[in-house]
C-alpha positions in Angstrom: 45.4 -2.2 -16.1 42.7 0.1 -16.9 43.4 3.5 -15.2 41.6 6.8 -15.3 43.6 9.0 -16.7 41.8 12.1 -14.8 41.1 10.1 -11.5 44.7 8.1 -10.9 44.6 6.0 -7.9 40.8 5.3 -8.6 41.9 2.3 -10.7 40.4 -0.8 -12.0 41.3 -3.6 -14.1 39.7 -6.4 -16.2 40.4 -9.1 -13.3 40.8 -6.9 -10.2 37.5 -5.9 -8.3 35.5 -9.0 -10.0 33.4 -9.9 -6.8 32.6 -6.3 -6.2 31.6 -5.8 -9.8 29.5 -9.1 -9.8 27.9 -7.7 -6.9 26.8 -4.4 -8.8 26.1 -6.5 -11.8 23.3 -8.2 -9.4 22.1 -5.1 -8.1 21.3 -3.6 -11.6 19.9 -7.1 -12.8 17.4 -7.0 -9.6 16.5 -3.8 -10.2 15.8 -4.1 -14.0 13.4 -6.7 -13.1 11.3 -4.5 -11.0 13.0 -5.3 -7.4 14.6 -2.8 -5.3 17.9 -3.2 -3.6 20.3 -1.2 -1.1 23.9 -1.5 -0.4 26.5 0.3 1.4 30.6 0.0 -0.3 32.6 0.8 2.7 36.1 0.8 2.6 39.2 3.3 3.6 39.9 6.5 1.5 41.4 5.9 -1.7 40.2 2.1 -2.0 38.2 2.7 -4.8 34.7 3.2 -3.8 34.3 5.8 -6.3 35.5 4.2 -9.4 33.1 1.5 -8.6 30.3 3.7 -8.3 31.4 5.2 -11.4 31.5 1.5 -13.3 27.9 0.9 -11.7 26.8 4.2 -13.2 28.2 3.5 -16.7 26.4 -0.1 -16.4 23.0 1.2 -15.0 23.1 3.8 -18.1 23.7 1.1 -20.5 21.4 -1.4 -19.4 18.2 1.8 -19.8 18.5 2.9 -16.5 18.1 6.4 -14.9 20.9 7.5 -12.7 20.6 9.9 -9.7 23.9 11.2 -8.5 24.9 13.0 -5.0 28.3 13.3 -3.7 28.7 14.5 -0.2 31.1 17.5 0.6 32.3 18.2 4.0 31.9 21.7 4.0 28.4 21.2 2.9 27.7 19.2 6.4 26.0 22.3 8.0 23.8 22.9 5.1 20.1 21.2 5.5 19.2 19.0 2.8 22.0 19.9 0.1 22.7 16.8 -0.3 19.0 15.7 -1.0 18.6 18.5 -3.1 21.7 17.4 -5.6 19.6 13.8 -5.8 16.1 15.7 -6.4 16.4 18.6 -8.2 16.5 16.9 -11.5 13.7 14.8 -10.6 11.0 17.7 -9.5 8.8 18.1 -12.0 7.5 14.4 -10.8 6.6 16.1 -7.4 3.1 16.9 -9.1 1.8 13.8 -8.7 2.9 13.6 -5.1 0.3 14.0 -2.5 0.1 17.5 -1.4 1.1 17.4 2.2 4.4 15.6 0.7 5.1 17.8 -2.0 4.7 20.9 0.1 7.2 19.4 2.6 9.8 18.5 -0.1 9.5 22.2 -1.6 9.6 23.4 1.8 12.9 21.8 2.7 14.3 23.0 -0.6 13.7 26.1 0.0 11.1 26.5 -3.2 8.1 27.4 -1.0 7.4 28.6 2.5 5.1 26.7 5.0 5.5 25.1 8.6 8.9 23.0 9.3 8.6 19.8 7.7 9.6 16.7 10.2 12.4 15.3 8.6 11.1 11.8 8.0 8.1 13.0 6.4 10.7 14.6 3.7 11.9 11.2 4.0 8.3 9.8 3.0 8.4 12.3 -0.1 11.5 11.2 -1.3 10.7 7.9 -1.4 7.4 8.7 -3.1 9.6 10.8 -5.6 11.8 8.3 -6.3 8.9 5.4 -6.9 7.3 7.9 -9.3 10.8 8.6 -11.2 11.2 5.0 -11.5 7.6 4.7 -13.0 9.4 5.5 -16.0 12.4 3.4 -16.3 14.6 1.9 -13.1 15.9 4.3 -11.3 20.1 3.5 -9.9 21.1 6.1 -7.0 24.4 6.7 -6.2 25.6 8.3 -3.0 29.4 9.1 -2.8 31.0 10.0 0.7 28.1 9.2 2.6 29.7 10.6 5.4 29.7 14.0 4.3 26.3 14.2 3.7 24.1 16.8 6.1 22.7 14.8 8.6 19.2 15.9 7.3 20.0 14.0 3.7 21.9 11.3 5.2 18.5 10.6 7.5 16.4 11.2 4.6 18.2 8.8 2.2 18.8 6.0 5.1 15.1 6.3 5.4 14.3 5.5 2.0 16.9 2.9 1.4 15.2 1.0 4.5 11.6 1.5 3.1 11.9 1.2 -0.5 10.3 -2.6 -0.9 8.7 -3.4 -4.4 10.0 -0.3 -7.0 12.5 -0.6 -9.5 15.0 1.3 -7.2 18.4 0.8 -6.2 20.1 3.1 -3.8 24.2 2.7 -3.1 26.1 4.5 -0.8 29.8 4.6 -0.6 31.0 5.5 2.9 34.2 5.0 5.0 32.3 3.9 8.1 28.4 2.8 8.4 27.0 5.5 10.3 23.7 5.5 12.1 21.6 6.2 9.0 22.8 3.2 7.2 22.5 0.8 10.2 20.9 -2.7 8.6 21.4 -2.0 5.1 23.6 -4.8 3.3 27.2 -3.8 3.5 30.0 -4.9 0.7 33.5 -4.2 1.9 35.9 -2.8 -0.4 39.8 -3.8 0.3 42.7 -3.3 -0.9 44.3 -4.6 -4.4 45.3 -8.3 -4.3 49.3 -8.3 -4.5 49.6 -8.9 -8.3 47.2 -6.1 -9.1 48.7 -4.0 -6.6 52.2 -4.5 -8.2 51.2 -4.3 -11.6 49.3 -0.7 -10.3 52.5 0.7 -9.1 54.6 -0.5 -12.0 52.2 1.4 -14.5 53.0 4.7 -12.1 56.6 4.4 -11.7 58.7 5.8 -14.6 61.7 2.8 -14.2 62.6 -0.3 -12.7 61.9 -0.5 -8.4 63.9 -2.8 -6.3 61.3 -5.9 -6.0 62.1 -6.0 -2.2 61.1 -2.0 -2.2 57.7 -2.6 -4.3 56.7 -5.6 -1.8 57.2 -2.8 0.8 55.4 -0.3 -0.7 52.2 -3.0 -1.4 52.5 -3.8 1.9 52.3 -0.4 4.0 49.5 0.6 1.2 47.8 -2.5 2.0 46.9 -2.3 -1.8 45.5 0.8 -1.7 45.0 2.2 -5.1 45.3 5.9 -4.1 48.2 5.3 -1.9 50.1 2.9 -4.6 50.0 6.0 -6.6 50.6 8.9 -4.6 52.7 8.2 -2.1 55.8 7.2 -4.8 55.2 10.9 -6.2 58.0 13.4 -5.4 60.6 10.7 -4.7 63.8 10.6 -6.6 64.9 7.3 -8.1 67.3 7.2 -5.5 65.0 7.5 -2.5 62.7 5.1 -3.8 65.9 2.3 -5.0 66.5 1.8 -1.4 63.2 2.1 0.1 65.0 5.2 2.6 62.6 8.1 1.4 59.0 6.0 2.1 56.9 7.9 4.4 57.2 6.5 8.5 54.6 4.5 9.9 51.6 7.2 9.9 47.8 6.6 9.6 47.2 6.2 5.7 45.1 8.5 4.8 47.4 11.2 6.5 49.9 9.6 4.2 48.1 10.7 1.4 47.2 13.8 2.1 50.7 14.5 2.8 51.4 13.3 -0.6 49.1 15.6 -2.1 50.7 18.3 0.1 53.7 17.7 -1.4 52.5 17.8 -4.8 51.1 21.2 -4.0 53.8 22.7 -2.5 55.8 21.7 -6.0 53.2 24.3 -7.5 53.9 28.0 -8.1 52.6 30.0 -5.3 49.6 32.0 -7.1 48.6 28.5 -8.3 48.5 26.9 -4.6 46.3 30.2 -3.8 44.3 29.7 -6.5 43.7 25.8 -5.1 42.9 27.1 -1.6 40.5 29.4 -2.9 38.6 26.6 -4.8 38.8 24.2 -1.9 37.5 26.8 0.3 34.1 26.7 -1.7 32.1 23.1 -1.9 30.0 24.1 -4.1 32.4 23.4 -7.5 31.0 26.8 -9.4 33.6 27.4 -11.4 32.1 31.1 -12.0 32.1 31.6 -8.4 35.9 30.6 -7.9 36.5 32.7 -11.1 34.7 36.0 -9.2 36.5 35.9 -6.2 39.9 34.9 -7.9 39.4 38.1 -10.0 38.6 40.1 -6.2 42.2 38.8 -5.0 44.2 39.4 -8.0 44.5 36.0 -9.5 44.9 35.3 -13.2 43.4 32.9 -15.1 46.1 31.3 -16.4 47.5 30.3 -13.1 45.4 27.0 -13.0 47.4 25.4 -15.9 50.3 24.0 -13.4 47.5 22.2 -11.3 45.3 21.4 -14.2 48.9 19.6 -16.0 49.4 17.9 -12.3 46.4 16.4 -12.6 45.0 17.9 -9.3 42.1 19.7 -10.3 40.3 20.4 -13.0 38.5 23.3 -14.5 35.6 22.0 -16.3 31.8 22.8 -16.4 32.4 22.5 -12.3 36.0 22.8 -10.4 36.7 19.4 -9.5 39.6 18.2 -7.1 41.4 14.8 -7.9 40.1 13.3 -4.6 38.8 14.9 -1.7 42.0 14.3 0.2 43.9 16.5 -2.4 40.9 19.6 -1.7 41.3 18.8 2.0 45.3 19.2 1.6 44.8 22.2 -0.7 42.3 24.1 2.4 45.2 23.1 4.8 48.3 24.3 3.0 46.7 27.7 3.6 47.7 29.3 7.2 44.6 30.8 8.9 44.8 34.6 8.2 45.4 33.1 4.4 41.8 31.2 4.9 39.8 34.2 6.2 40.6 35.9 3.1 39.4 33.5 1.1 36.3 33.1 2.5 35.9 37.0 2.8 36.5 37.1 -1.2 33.8 34.0 -1.8 31.4 35.8 1.0 31.7 39.5 -1.3 30.5 36.9 -4.6 27.9 35.1 -3.2 24.6 36.6 -4.2 22.9 37.4 -0.7 19.5 36.7 -2.4 19.8 33.8 -3.7 22.1 31.7 -1.4 22.6 33.7 1.7 23.3 30.8 3.9 26.4 30.3 2.1 27.4 33.7 2.5 26.5 33.6 5.8 28.6 31.0 6.2 31.6 32.3 4.4 31.4 35.3 6.1 31.3 33.2 9.5 34.7 31.9 8.6 36.2 35.0 7.6 35.6 36.5 11.0 38.8 37.6 12.2 36.8 37.6 15.8 33.6 38.4 17.2 31.1 40.2 15.0 28.0 40.8 15.6 26.5 41.4 12.5 27.8 38.0 11.2 26.2 36.2 14.2 22.8 37.7 14.1 22.9 36.9 9.9 24.4 33.3 11.0 21.1 33.6 13.5 19.0 34.1 10.3 20.4 30.9 8.7 19.1 29.2 11.7 15.4 30.2 11.3 15.7 29.8 7.6 17.5 26.1 8.3 15.0 24.9 11.3 11.8 26.8 9.2 12.9 23.9 6.0 13.2 21.2 8.8 16.8 21.4 9.2 17.7 21.0 12.6 21.5 19.7 12.7 22.1 22.6 10.2 20.1 25.1 12.6 22.4 23.6 15.4 25.4 24.6 13.6 24.7 27.9 12.4 23.7 29.0 16.0 26.9 27.3 17.5 29.3 29.3 15.1 27.0 32.0 16.2 27.6 31.8 19.6 31.6 32.0 19.2 30.8 35.4 16.9 29.3 36.6 19.8 31.0 39.1 22.3 28.1 40.6 24.1 27.9 38.5 27.3 23.8 38.6 27.6 23.7 37.5 23.9 26.4 35.1 24.0 24.4 32.9 26.6 21.0 33.7 25.0 22.1 32.0 22.0 24.0 29.4 23.5 20.8 28.5 25.1 19.0 28.3 21.6 22.0 26.2 20.2 21.6 23.8 22.6 17.9 23.2 22.3 18.5 23.3 18.6 21.1 20.5 19.3 18.5 18.3 21.8 15.8 18.5 18.5 18.5 17.2 16.4 19.4 14.3 18.7 22.9 15.8 19.3 22.9 15.7 23.2 26.3 15.4 23.9 26.8 18.9 21.6 23.6 19.8 24.0 25.5 19.4 27.2 28.7 21.4 26.0 26.7 24.3 25.1 24.2 24.2 27.9 27.5 24.7 29.9 28.5 27.3 27.5 25.4 29.2 28.6 25.7 28.7 32.2 29.2 30.1 32.3 27.5 33.3 30.8 25.3 36.0 33.1 21.8 34.2 32.3 19.2 35.3 34.3 16.9 33.4 36.6 14.6 32.4 33.7 16.9 31.4 31.6 18.7 28.8 33.9 15.6 27.6 34.8 15.3 27.0 31.0 18.5 25.4 30.8 17.5 23.4 34.1 14.5 22.0 31.5 16.3 21.7 28.6 19.0 19.4 30.8 16.1 17.2 32.5 15.0 16.6 29.0 18.1 15.5 27.6 18.7 13.1 30.5 15.1 11.5 29.2 15.4 11.7 25.9 19.1 10.0 25.8 18.1 7.3 28.5 19.3 8.5 31.6 15.8 8.0 33.1 16.7 8.0 36.8 18.4 11.5 36.6 15.7 13.0 34.8 12.7 13.1 37.2 14.7 15.4 39.8 16.1 17.5 37.0 12.6 18.3 35.5 11.2 18.7 39.0 13.8 21.2 39.8 13.2 23.1 36.4 9.7 23.3 36.5 10.0 24.9 40.2 12.2 27.8 38.8 10.1 28.4 36.2 7.0 29.3 38.3 7.6 33.1 39.0 8.6 33.5 35.1 6.1 31.5 32.9 3.7 29.4 34.7 2.3 27.7 31.3 6.0 26.5 30.9 6.5 25.4 34.7 2.8 23.0 34.3 4.8 21.7 31.2 7.6 21.0 33.3 5.9 19.2 35.7 4.1 17.1 33.3 7.6 16.1 32.1 8.5 15.0 35.6 5.5 13.6 36.0 6.0 11.3 33.3 9.7 10.9 33.9 9.2 9.9 37.5 6.2 7.5 36.4 8.8 5.8 34.0 11.8 5.2 36.2 9.7 4.7 39.7 11.7 4.6 43.0 15.7 5.4 41.9 17.7 4.6 45.1 14.9 4.2 47.2 13.6 7.5 47.1 10.3 8.2 45.8 10.5 11.2 43.0 7.3 10.9 42.0 5.6 12.2 45.6 7.6 15.5 45.1 6.5 15.7 42.0 2.8 15.8 42.9 3.2 17.8 46.5 4.7 20.5 44.3 1.8 20.8 41.8 -0.5 20.5 44.5 1.3 23.5 45.3 1.1 25.7 42.5 -1.1 28.9 42.4 -4.7 28.1 40.8 -4.7 29.2 37.2 -5.9 32.6 36.6 -9.3 32.0 34.5 -10.8 28.9 34.2 -9.0 25.4 34.5 -7.7 24.3 31.0 -6.8 20.6 30.0 -3.1 20.3 31.4 -4.5 22.2 34.7 -7.1 19.5 35.6 -4.8 17.0 34.5 -2.0 17.6 36.5 -4.5 18.9 39.5 -6.0 14.7 39.1 -2.4 13.1 38.9 -1.1 15.0 41.9 -4.2 14.2 43.7 -3.4 10.4 42.8 -0.1 10.7 43.8 -1.2 12.3 47.3 -4.6 11.4 48.7 -5.2 8.4 46.1 -7.7 7.1 43.9 -10.8 8.5 45.2 -9.8 11.6 45.6 -8.5 12.2 42.4 -11.1 10.9 40.8 -13.7 14.0 40.0 -10.7 15.8 39.0 -9.7 13.4 37.0 -13.0 12.5 35.0 -13.2 16.5 34.1 -9.3 16.1 32.6 -10.5 13.4 30.6 -13.4 14.7 29.3 -11.5 18.0 28.2 -8.8 16.0 26.8 -10.8 14.5 24.3 -10.5 17.7 22.5 -7.3 19.2 23.3 -6.3 21.4 20.1 -3.5 19.7 17.9 -0.5 22.5 19.1 -1.1 20.6 22.7 -1.1 17.5 21.2 2.5 17.8 19.6 3.7 19.7 22.5 2.5 18.1 25.7 0.2 14.9 24.9 3.0 12.9 24.1 3.7 12.6 27.8 -0.1 11.7 28.9 -1.7 9.9 25.7 -5.0 8.5 27.2 -4.1 8.3 30.4 -6.5 10.6 32.0 -9.2 8.1 30.7 -7.4 4.8 31.8 -7.4 6.2 35.1 -11.2 6.8 35.2 -11.8 3.4 33.6 -13.3 5.1 30.8 -12.5 3.3 28.0 -14.7 4.6 25.0 -12.7 7.8 26.1 -9.3 5.9 26.3 -10.2 5.0 22.2 -11.5 8.0 21.2 -8.6 9.9 22.5 -5.9 7.3 21.1 -7.6 7.5 17.4 -8.0 11.6 17.5 -4.4 12.1 18.4 -2.8 9.1 15.9 -5.1 11.4 13.2 -3.8 14.4 14.2 -0.1 13.8 14.8 -0.1 11.8 11.5 -1.7 15.0 9.7 1.3 17.0 11.4 3.9 15.0 10.0 5.3 14.3 13.6 7.0 11.5 12.8 8.9 11.2 15.9 6.0 11.4 18.1 3.8 9.0 16.1 4.9 5.6 17.6 4.2 6.7 21.0 0.2 7.4 20.0 0.4 4.6 17.9 1.4 2.1 21.1 -1.6 3.8 22.9 -3.9 2.8 20.2 -2.8 -0.6 19.9 -2.8 -0.9 23.8 -6.2 0.5 23.4 -7.6 -1.7 20.9 -6.1 -4.8 22.5 -9.0 -4.2 25.6 -11.6 -4.3 22.9 -10.3 -7.8 21.8 -9.7 -6.2 18.2 -5.9 -8.0 18.2 -5.6 -7.7 14.4 -6.5 -3.8 14.5 -3.9 -4.0 17.3 -1.0 -5.9 15.9 -1.5 -3.5 12.7 -1.4 -0.3 15.2 1.7 -1.9 17.1 3.9 -3.3 14.2 2.7 0.4 12.7 4.5 2.0 15.7 7.5 -0.4 15.5 8.1 0.5 12.0 7.9 4.2 12.4 10.3 4.3 15.5 12.6 2.1 13.2 12.4 4.7 10.3 13.1 7.6 13.2 15.4 6.1 15.1 12.7 6.7 18.2 13.7 4.7 21.2 10.2 2.8 22.5 10.7 0.5 25.1 8.9 -2.8 23.8 6.1 -3.2 26.7 3.3 -2.0 24.3 3.2 -5.6 23.3 3.1 -7.3 26.9 -0.7 -7.3 27.4 -1.2 -8.6 23.8 1.0 -11.5 23.9 -0.4 -12.1 27.6 -3.8 -12.2 26.4 -2.9 -14.7 23.6 -1.5 -16.6 25.6 2.0 -17.2 24.0 4.1 -18.2 26.9 7.6 -18.2 24.7 7.0 -15.0 23.6 5.5 -12.9 26.2 7.8 -14.5 28.8 11.0 -13.3 26.5 9.2 -9.6 26.4 8.7 -9.5 30.0 12.8 -10.6 30.7 13.5 -7.7 28.0 11.2 -5.0 30.0 13.0 -6.2 33.5 16.3 -5.9 31.7 15.4 -2.2 31.1 14.7 -1.3 34.5 17.6 -0.6 36.6 17.7 -3.2 40.0 15.5 -1.9 42.8 13.4 0.4 40.4 9.6 -0.6 40.1 8.5 1.8 37.2 6.0 1.8 34.6 8.3 -0.7 32.4 8.5 -2.9 35.5 5.2 -2.3 36.7 3.1 -3.5 33.2 5.5 -6.3 32.7 5.0 -8.0 35.8 1.1 -7.1 35.2 1.4 -8.7 32.1 2.9 -11.6 33.1 0.0 -12.4 36.0 -2.4 -12.2 33.2 -0.5 -14.6 31.3 -0.1 -17.3 34.1 -3.7 -16.8 34.8 -4.5 -17.6 31.4 -2.4 -20.9 31.6 -3.9 -21.7 35.0 -0.3 -20.9 36.7 -2.3 -18.7 39.8 1.1 -19.3 42.1 2.9 -17.7 39.8 0.1 -15.2 39.0 -0.1 -14.6 42.4 3.8 -13.9 42.6 3.6 -11.5 39.4 0.5 -9.6 40.5 1.7 -9.2 44.0 4.4 -7.0 42.7 2.4 -5.1 39.7 0.4 -4.2 42.4 2.8 -3.1 45.4 2.7 0.7 44.5 -0.7 2.1 44.6 0.4 5.7 43.4 1.5 4.4 40.0 -1.3 4.8 37.1 -0.8 0.9 36.2 -1.0 -0.8 39.2 -4.8 -0.8 39.6 -5.3 -3.3 35.9 -3.0 -5.9 38.3 -5.3 -6.2 40.9 -8.2 -7.9 39.5 -5.5 -10.4 38.6 -4.7 -10.4 42.0 -8.0 -10.9 43.5 -8.5 -14.1 40.6 -4.8 -15.8 41.6 -5.1 -15.4 45.3 -8.5 -16.7 45.3 -7.6 -20.0 43.3 -4.7 -20.6 45.4 -7.1 -20.6 48.6 -5.2 -17.2 50.1 -8.8 -15.7 50.8 -7.2 -12.5 52.9 -4.6 -11.7 50.2 -7.9 -11.9 47.8 -10.0 -9.6 49.8 -6.7 -6.7 50.7 -6.7 -6.8 46.7 -10.5 -6.4 46.4 -10.8 -3.5 48.7 -8.0 -1.9 46.9 -9.6 -2.2 43.5 -13.0 -1.0 44.7 -11.2 1.9 46.4 -10.3 2.7 42.2 -13.8 1.5 40.5 -16.4 3.1 43.0 -15.5 6.9 42.2 -15.4 6.2 39.1 -19.1 4.4 38.3 -18.2 3.1 34.7 -20.0 -0.7 33.6 -16.4 -0.9 32.8 -15.2 -0.5 36.5 -18.4 -1.8 38.4 -18.0 -4.8 35.7 -14.5 -5.9 36.8 -15.3 -5.0 40.4 -18.5 -7.4 40.3 -16.6 -10.1 38.7 -13.7 -9.9 41.4 -16.3 -9.7 44.3 -18.0 -12.7 43.0 -14.6 -14.8 43.6 -14.9 -14.3 47.0 -18.7 -14.5 47.5 -21.1 -18.1 47.9 -24.4 -18.9 47.1 -27.0 -16.4 45.4 -24.6 -13.7 46.1 -22.4 -15.1 44.1 -24.4 -15.7 41.5 -26.2 -12.2 41.0 -22.1 -10.6 41.1 -21.8 -13.0 38.0 -24.8 -11.8 36.1 -23.9 -8.2 36.9 -20.3 -8.7 35.9 -21.9 -9.9 32.5 -24.2 -7.7 32.0 -22.2 -4.7 33.0 -19.5 -5.5 30.7 -22.1 -6.7 27.7 -22.6 -3.0 27.8 -19.0 -2.4 26.8 -16.6 -3.2 23.7 -14.2 -4.9 26.5 -14.8 -8.2 24.7 -11.8 -9.9 26.8 -13.1 -9.0 30.1 -16.6 -10.1 29.2 -15.7 -13.5 27.8 -13.1 -14.1 30.9 -16.6 -13.2 33.2 -18.4 -16.0 31.4 -15.0 -18.3 31.5 -15.0 -17.6 36.0 -19.1 -17.6 36.0 -19.1 -21.3 34.1 -16.4 -22.6 36.4 -18.0 -21.5 39.6 -21.2 -23.2 38.3 -19.7 -26.5 37.3 -18.2 -26.6 41.2 -21.9 -25.4 42.1 -22.7 -28.8 40.5 -25.2 -26.8 37.8 -23.6 -28.4 34.9 -26.1 -27.1 32.1 -25.7 -23.4 33.5 -22.1 -24.3 33.9 -22.0 -25.4 30.2 -24.1 -22.6 28.7 -21.4 -20.3 30.0 -18.4 -22.2 29.2 -19.7 -22.5 26.1 -20.3 -18.8 25.3 -17.0 -17.9 26.8 -14.7 -20.7 24.5 -16.4 -19.5 21.4 -15.2 -15.7 22.5 -12.1 -16.3 23.9 -11.1 -18.6 20.6 -12.7 -16.1 18.4 -10.7 -13.3 19.6 -7.5 -15.0 19.9 -7.0 -15.7 23.5 -5.5 -19.4 23.0 -4.5 -19.7 26.7 -8.0 -18.6 28.4 -9.8 -20.6 25.7 -8.1 -23.6 26.4 -9.1 -23.1 29.9 -12.7 -22.8 28.9 -12.0 -26.0 26.6 -11.0 -27.8 29.8 -13.9 -27.0 32.1 -16.1 -27.4 29.0 -14.6 -31.2 28.7 -15.7 -31.7 32.4 -19.4 -30.8 32.1 -19.6 -33.4 29.7 -19.7 -30.8 26.6 -18.0 -31.1 23.5 -15.6 -28.6 21.4 -15.3 -28.2 18.2 -11.9 -27.6 16.8 -10.8 -25.0 14.9 -9.1 -25.5 11.9 -6.6 -23.1 11.0 -4.6 -22.9 7.3 -1.6 -21.2 8.6 -0.2 -20.9 4.7 -3.1 -18.3 4.0 -2.6 -16.1 7.4 -2.0 -12.4 6.6 1.2 -10.6 8.7 0.0 -7.5 10.6 1.4 -5.4 7.8 -1.4 -7.4 4.9 -3.6 -7.0 7.6 -3.2 -3.5 8.0 -3.1 -2.8 4.0 -6.1 -5.0 3.6 -8.1 -3.4 5.9 -7.6 -0.1 4.7 -7.8 -1.0 0.7 -11.4 -2.1 2.5 -12.2 0.9 3.7 -11.3 2.9 0.3 -8.0 3.9 0.4 -5.9 4.2 -2.6 -2.4 2.7 -2.8 -1.0 6.3 -2.2 -2.9 6.8 0.7 -2.3 3.5 2.1 1.4 4.0 1.2 1.6 7.7 2.9 0.3 5.8 6.6 2.5 2.9 6.3 5.8 4.7 4.8 5.6 2.5 2.0 5.5 3.7 -2.0 2.1 3.1 -3.6 4.0 0.3 -5.9 5.2 -1.7 -2.7 1.3 -1.3 -1.5 0.4 -2.5 -4.7 3.0 -5.4 -4.6 1.5 -6.4 -1.2 -2.1 -6.4 -2.5 -1.4 -8.9 -4.8 0.4 -10.9 -2.0 -3.1 -10.5 -0.2 -5.0 -11.4 -2.9 -3.5 -14.5 -3.3 -3.8 -15.9 0.2 -7.3 -14.7 0.3 -8.0 -16.5 -3.0 -9.7 -13.1 -4.4 -9.1 -10.8 -7.4 -9.9 -7.6 -6.7 -10.2 -5.1 -4.1 -14.0 -5.3 -4.1 -13.9 -8.9 -2.6 -11.7 -7.5 0.3 -15.3 -7.0 2.5 -16.4 -10.4 2.3 -13.1 -12.0 2.4 -11.9 -10.6 5.9 -15.7 -10.9 7.2 -15.2 -14.3 6.6 -12.1 -14.5 8.3 -12.0 -15.1 12.4 -10.7 -12.0 14.4 -7.5 -12.5 15.4 -6.7 -12.6 11.4 -6.4 -15.8 10.4 -9.4 -18.3 8.6 -12.3 -19.1 10.8 
């Protein structure tokens, strides 16, 4: 048995932990071979996670790896990026090689330089790049102990890195009591108690004399083989108490029993020694000089440390280190509340207010006997510094403590409101609501109460309580009008977006209420801005219909093309390219989507990026650029996973429906239907039914298409319903329901005619041709083809050729039909619209035409991510630039490029232009 004399209880042997050590040895071997690995060691306190990390550190160092260390400390959880700084500080010389935005984000997060608050996931990307750079010199193994006590910003960043590292010689191993949200999806190794034989041997090694076998077995059973418990629980018990088992602790939770054992050992120390340990436990930094300066303030002498060191409870080396975190916790809790205040006061007095103002503020807060405006204001300033570094959770914690120390009722309520907002931004929705209740219990003025309502509505929307959000946001917007009309308009936009998302909860129509309230707003004091135009257009759409709304929406669409980045970040998420979509302005829709992705990406606003990438992917679907759409949508999903964003799956629906992948599309449609509550017909349900109509029109399942399209088009006030109308016209015409088709056509014309674009009028002409005969139908089909050929909407143009060809065949014009159907089939097959292409193929064969089958070699298909990397590399982006865009390290990009070159049969970037040009539009060999 090998027992670390400094860490009794964190023991190993030549035989125990064999499986765990083998797993760690394999991890080191993989990292040395140039691969990346992530692992979570999960287990109870004292079970041996840290000794396994120590083993890994020794093995990694011996194998020539660089080792990075982080230890979470419970009382540092409120200090933003404290854990990350432990890991990265020794590596910062490599930061000069990072792209400037990433380097600046890292330096701002660590307080080395000032700048705008970095997005916390952009900091994660910077850490990913930094670790990749460091690992370029030699393999890197990062060990993170007590992950459950890391500050939230560090935990999120390290979890982000662990999920994104792919082809770098980097290993990340976390030791945690439980796997939190930051570590979800990472491989786990559960560390359990020792086997009975090893547990008995360890227990015997810690006892001075023999022990009755039955008592020994009882201790082993009750501790469940936990090494720390085996060593600590028997301490302080006399031989007589151990002999009969009567002195053993009762059936309390094991962690509490271990902590009680440490408390008993502390109780045996001299009073002055206990006070020194209480002081050391009150400062988690481990700064020995700081502890001794504070001890001097309290009159504690140096020599009193000796009994604690001799007992093995603490070490005063280069840093102050307790035997186990539970020993630190026991020492801190052993001090009465008033004594703790004195300890923190002493620590605050000796903490440098310039070098470490936030830690000083925290100690002062802990020392405060009651409300203290000076300390509360200091905490407020600390919150501002934390927010400037991107530490939202830390800012919320500082503000919450500031609230507790504020006596003035007005300031108390205002600070509670600020703390609630910070908690919302940090994703702590429950805490935000608690702080809101605190604020609302105080003397808020009407403006503050309106802001509280707005905050409550945002919490409801962000936390998934969708049906509650629209009325809350509507109420807030109305209350804000007398105080801040601009903020009120933004609140109305959020209410509109929430109402569209949920539809009609409980049979009500909150969207109409929102639109009426917007129309009742006073006119802006000067020329209408982009937001004013958009709101006015949306309100007209919801109350007067598309014809009345079209002119205003056209103005809004033009204005939204150039909104400042601040507006994009503040309210752009709620509309994306909505204005252009509603007026059938495809070019504007695509341009706005591309611009907003660039702006949001450049700003590092990664929490919003998935929304804008989804809009870009959907816009690309309309062009028939399915590979580009796959790339944008896959990146949207990837960023959403990395940032923990929750996006509905409906962004994939139209792509999968047009591709004709029935199993995949119907599964997605079902998932979207489950998201919508019973009786609700909001955005998700509408888009799901629209996609089903597209799918079944492609598969020639016209009755199913009619059913889906009718449901999707049932509510004219919702933006997406007009897209279902062309599907309903086509399906109804094919099933012989001319009346239904004509009704849908007239509703469609109300939306298309006021817009006047080739897109709108081409779709209308195509639909009107379905209900016409003879020369009139021929002219309308030709008009549809002509208008749509002047747009970039290749799928819609291909469908016009298909419908024209089908009509020509039925009119016995076989040669003309063959020309249209051959064009349709070629376009549809090249785009990747498999079901529609098959429909064209069957029609073409019916005319006597021949169809050349496409040969597809699946072995060299590129994945969506590989397709995106190939396109970016073709366009001249460097590996580092590609990695920054796709949240990958440069080395991982290089690894993907090698795979891409192999699949394409090329050897360099210079050959990508030709290789990609020779491939089909759907990303496969032609």
